[in-house]
py3Dmol code that shows the C-alpha trace and the ligand (Angstrom):
import py3Dmol

protein = """\
ATOM      1  CA  ALA A   1     -72.179 -11.126 159.633  1.00  0.00           C
ATOM      2  CA  GLY A   2     -68.733  -9.937 158.646  1.00  0.00           C
ATOM      3  CA  VAL A   3     -66.796 -10.378 155.443  1.00  0.00           C
ATOM      4  CA  MET A   4     -64.551 -13.178 156.433  1.00  0.00           C
ATOM      5  CA  LYS A   5     -66.469 -15.678 154.825  1.00  0.00           C
ATOM      6  CA  GLU A   6     -66.835 -13.778 151.330  1.00  0.00           C
ATOM      7  CA  MET A   7     -63.041 -13.019 151.500  1.00  0.00           C
ATOM      8  CA  PHE A   8     -62.131 -16.533 151.946  1.00  0.00           C
ATOM      9  CA  GLN A   9     -64.485 -17.539 149.053  1.00  0.00           C
ATOM     10  CA  MET A  10     -62.855 -14.835 146.778  1.00  0.00           C
ATOM     11  CA  LYS A  11     -59.459 -16.124 147.543  1.00  0.00           C
ATOM     12  CA  GLN A  12     -60.653 -19.292 146.305  1.00  0.00           C
ATOM     13  CA  GLN A  13     -62.284 -18.192 143.123  1.00  0.00           C
ATOM     14  CA  LEU A  14     -59.122 -16.156 142.380  1.00  0.00           C
ATOM     15  CA  ASN A  15     -57.111 -19.257 142.552  1.00  0.00           C
ATOM     16  CA  LEU A  16     -59.501 -20.942 140.199  1.00  0.00           C
ATOM     17  CA  LEU A  17     -59.375 -17.860 137.907  1.00  0.00           C
ATOM     18  CA  ASN A  18     -55.375 -18.104 137.793  1.00  0.00           C
ATOM     19  CA  SER A  19     -55.409 -21.711 136.716  1.00  0.00           C
ATOM     20  CA  ALA A  20     -58.714 -21.562 134.406  1.00  0.00           C
ATOM     21  CA  GLU A  21     -57.731 -23.430 131.271  1.00  0.00           C
ATOM     22  CA  THR A  22     -61.057 -22.419 129.123  1.00  0.00           C
ATOM     23  CA  VAL A  23     -62.922 -19.481 128.840  1.00  0.00           C
ATOM     24  CA  GLU A  24     -65.982 -21.158 130.298  1.00  0.00           C
ATOM     25  CA  ALA A  25     -64.067 -22.149 133.366  1.00  0.00           C
ATOM     26  CA  PHE A  26     -62.808 -18.417 133.710  1.00  0.00           C
ATOM     27  CA  GLN A  27     -66.270 -17.048 133.152  1.00  0.00           C
ATOM     28  CA  ALA A  28     -67.926 -19.212 135.640  1.00  0.00           C
ATOM     29  CA  SER A  29     -65.186 -18.197 138.524  1.00  0.00           C
ATOM     30  CA  ALA A  30     -65.326 -14.729 137.288  1.00  0.00           C
ATOM     31  CA  ASP A  31     -69.220 -14.599 137.859  1.00  0.00           C
ATOM     32  CA  ASN A  32     -68.715 -16.210 141.471  1.00  0.00           C
ATOM     33  CA  PHE A  33     -66.092 -13.791 142.357  1.00  0.00           C
ATOM     34  CA  ILE A  34     -68.129 -10.932 141.307  1.00  0.00           C
ATOM     35  CA  THR A  35     -71.296 -12.140 143.250  1.00  0.00           C
ATOM     36  CA  LEU A  36     -69.022 -12.583 146.406  1.00  0.00           C
ATOM     37  CA  SER A  37     -67.414  -9.253 146.176  1.00  0.00           C
ATOM     38  CA  GLU A  38     -70.655  -7.433 145.805  1.00  0.00           C
ATOM     39  CA  GLN A  39     -71.762  -9.157 148.897  1.00  0.00           C
ATOM     40  CA  ALA A  40     -68.660  -8.229 150.649  1.00  0.00           C
ATOM     41  CA  LYS A  41     -69.146  -4.673 149.440  1.00  0.00           C
ATOM     42  CA  ALA A  42     -72.558  -4.490 150.836  1.00  0.00           C
ATOM     43  CA  THR A  43     -71.328  -5.308 154.290  1.00  0.00           C
ATOM     44  CA  MET A  44     -69.493  -3.207 156.808  1.00  0.00           C
ATOM     45  CA  PRO A  45     -66.566  -5.232 158.311  1.00  0.00           C
ATOM     46  CA  ALA A  46     -66.335  -5.545 162.005  1.00  0.00           C
ATOM     47  CA  SER A  47     -63.177  -3.678 161.924  1.00  0.00           C
ATOM     48  CA  LEU A  48     -64.877  -0.574 160.664  1.00  0.00           C
ATOM     49  CA  GLU A  49     -66.877  -0.308 164.154  1.00  0.00           C
ATOM     50  CA  GLY A  50     -69.957   1.296 162.531  1.00  0.00           C
ATOM     51  CA  ASP A  51     -67.802   4.182 160.662  1.00  0.00           C
ATOM     52  CA  GLU A  52     -69.912   5.246 157.859  1.00  0.00           C
ATOM     53  CA  THR A  53     -67.199   7.330 156.455  1.00  0.00           C
ATOM     54  CA  ARG A  54     -64.652   4.668 156.243  1.00  0.00           C
ATOM     55  CA  PHE A  55     -67.477   2.264 155.052  1.00  0.00           C
ATOM     56  CA  LYS A  56     -67.571   4.412 151.942  1.00  0.00           C
ATOM     57  CA  GLY A  57     -63.919   4.167 151.534  1.00  0.00           C
ATOM     58  CA  TYR A  58     -64.068   0.444 151.898  1.00  0.00           C
ATOM     59  CA  GLN A  59     -66.863   0.207 149.424  1.00  0.00           C
ATOM     60  CA  ALA A  60     -64.903   2.103 146.745  1.00  0.00           C
ATOM     61  CA  GLY A  61     -61.933  -0.199 147.162  1.00  0.00           C
ATOM     62  CA  MET A  62     -64.258  -3.130 146.732  1.00  0.00           C
ATOM     63  CA  GLN A  63     -65.669  -1.845 143.598  1.00  0.00           C
ATOM     64  CA  GLU A  64     -61.976  -1.235 142.153  1.00  0.00           C
ATOM     65  CA  VAL A  65     -61.460  -4.912 142.757  1.00  0.00           C
ATOM     66  CA  ILE A  66     -64.829  -5.664 141.017  1.00  0.00           C
ATOM     67  CA  ASP A  67     -64.387  -3.567 138.071  1.00  0.00           C
ATOM     68  CA  VAL A  68     -60.797  -5.394 137.449  1.00  0.00           C
ATOM     69  CA  VAL A  69     -62.494  -8.796 137.493  1.00  0.00           C
ATOM     70  CA  LYS A  70     -65.301  -7.416 135.096  1.00  0.00           C
ATOM     71  CA  LYS A  71     -62.667  -6.069 132.643  1.00  0.00           C
ATOM     72  CA  ALA A  72     -60.727  -9.245 132.846  1.00  0.00           C
ATOM     73  CA  ASN A  73     -64.188 -11.231 131.989  1.00  0.00           C
ATOM     74  CA  GLU A  74     -64.730  -9.074 129.102  1.00  0.00           C
ATOM     75  CA  GLN A  75     -61.192 -10.261 127.732  1.00  0.00           C
ATOM     76  CA  ALA A  76     -62.174 -13.811 128.499  1.00  0.00           C
ATOM     77  CA  LYS A  77     -65.367 -13.625 126.506  1.00  0.00           C
ATOM     78  CA  ALA A  78     -63.454 -12.133 123.558  1.00  0.00           C
ATOM     79  CA  GLY A  79     -61.115 -15.256 123.976  1.00  0.00           C
ATOM     80  CA  LYS A  80     -58.005 -13.523 125.138  1.00  0.00           C
ATOM     81  CA  LEU A  81     -57.595 -15.775 128.285  1.00  0.00           C
ATOM     82  CA  ASP A  82     -53.768 -14.826 128.684  1.00  0.00           C
ATOM     83  CA  GLU A  83     -54.674 -10.921 128.809  1.00  0.00           C
ATOM     84  CA  ALA A  84     -57.693 -11.623 131.108  1.00  0.00           C
ATOM     85  CA  LYS A  85     -55.261 -13.530 133.704  1.00  0.00           C
ATOM     86  CA  ALA A  86     -52.682 -10.713 133.308  1.00  0.00           C
ATOM     87  CA  LEU A  87     -55.370  -8.037 134.420  1.00  0.00           C
ATOM     88  CA  LEU A  88     -55.731 -10.111 137.400  1.00  0.00           C
ATOM     89  CA  THR A  89     -52.282  -9.432 138.648  1.00  0.00           C
ATOM     90  CA  GLU A  90     -53.547  -5.786 139.529  1.00  0.00           C
ATOM     91  CA  LEU A  91     -55.726  -7.410 142.302  1.00  0.00           C
ATOM     92  CA  ASP A  92     -52.556  -8.173 144.547  1.00  0.00           C
ATOM     93  CA  GLY A  93     -51.830  -4.483 145.054  1.00  0.00           C
ATOM     94  CA  MET A  94     -55.151  -3.759 145.620  1.00  0.00           C
ATOM     95  CA  ARG A  95     -55.621  -6.298 148.087  1.00  0.00           C
ATOM     96  CA  LYS A  96     -52.559  -5.431 149.943  1.00  0.00           C
ATOM     97  CA  LYS A  97     -53.482  -1.653 150.133  1.00  0.00           C
ATOM     98  CA  TYR A  98     -56.864  -2.088 151.315  1.00  0.00           C
ATOM     99  CA  HIS A  99     -55.974  -4.833 153.676  1.00  0.00           C
ATOM    100  CA  LYS A 100     -53.583  -2.330 155.305  1.00  0.00           C
ATOM    101  CA  GLU A 101     -56.272   0.192 155.487  1.00  0.00           C
ATOM    102  CA  TYR A 102     -59.424  -1.472 156.599  1.00  0.00           C
ATOM    103  CA  LYS A 103     -58.499  -5.068 157.714  1.00  0.00           C
TER     104      LYS A 103
END
"""
ligand_1 = """\
43
LIG
C -58.494 -10.000 145.366
C -58.966 -9.311 146.345
C -58.997 -9.912 147.895
C -58.801 -11.106 148.295
C -58.358 -12.384 147.700
C -58.856 -10.954 149.705
C -58.789 -11.994 150.795
C -58.926 -11.923 152.220
C -58.831 -12.909 152.925
C -58.347 -14.394 152.430
C -59.131 -12.656 154.206
C -58.995 -13.437 155.517
C -57.629 -13.810 155.942
C -56.584 -12.555 156.031
O -57.118 -12.003 157.202
O -55.855 -12.176 155.362
C -59.453 -11.227 154.212
C -59.975 -10.361 155.043
C -60.574 -8.885 154.829
N -60.247 -8.198 153.878
Fe -59.911 -9.005 151.831
N -59.231 -9.805 150.072
C -59.202 -9.002 148.921
C -59.534 -7.606 148.588
C -59.960 -6.686 149.863
C -60.499 -5.221 149.746
C -60.341 -4.551 148.364
C -60.747 -5.108 150.945
C -61.335 -3.480 151.317
C -61.715 -2.630 150.578
C -60.713 -6.036 151.875
C -60.981 -5.919 153.195
C -60.907 -7.071 154.160
C -61.283 -6.955 155.502
C -61.780 -5.842 155.976
C -61.014 -8.144 156.062
C -61.142 -8.572 157.612
C -62.413 -9.258 157.618
C -62.946 -9.546 158.950
O -62.061 -9.623 160.101
O -64.098 -9.819 159.208
N -60.181 -7.059 151.015
N -59.425 -10.886 152.652
"""
view = py3Dmol.view(width=600, height=400)
view.addModel(protein, "pdb")
view.setStyle({"model": 0}, {"cartoon": {"style": "trace"}})
view.addModel(ligand_1, "xyz")
view.setStyle({"model": 1}, {"stick": {}})
view.zoomTo()
view.show()
């Protein structure tokens, strides 16, 4: 259990998203990222020690991340690869904020 494996895989997919040169490559990695982050969202990290209230906050944070990648994927589908990648920059701040809170 734990979310470490999903987190490392999310990082890997994010690198692929940022270096994607085609809409198809972007979409494939976005789909992978979303699947992994939904798995992470469904799993209580060990650091939360069973605290259901904090788990709700953690899940809301994961959903924010998922929403950004879904939005980016919509841009990619519309052929706007640069705009899609620009949206991904929002993830840096979220990652830092929520890692401070829950990691
Ligand atoms: C793009 C977004 C994110 C990426 C790429 C990412 C990546 C990572 C990576 C590589 C680790 C393991 C290495 C380390 O400790 O730094 C990690 C750990 C962790 N992350 Fe994230 N993260 C993201 C977003 C989030 C969000 C939004 C949350 C919470 C709402 C979160 C919660 C955690 C927790 C709890 C751990 C520790 C897991 C454990 O010890 O089992 N992460 N993340």
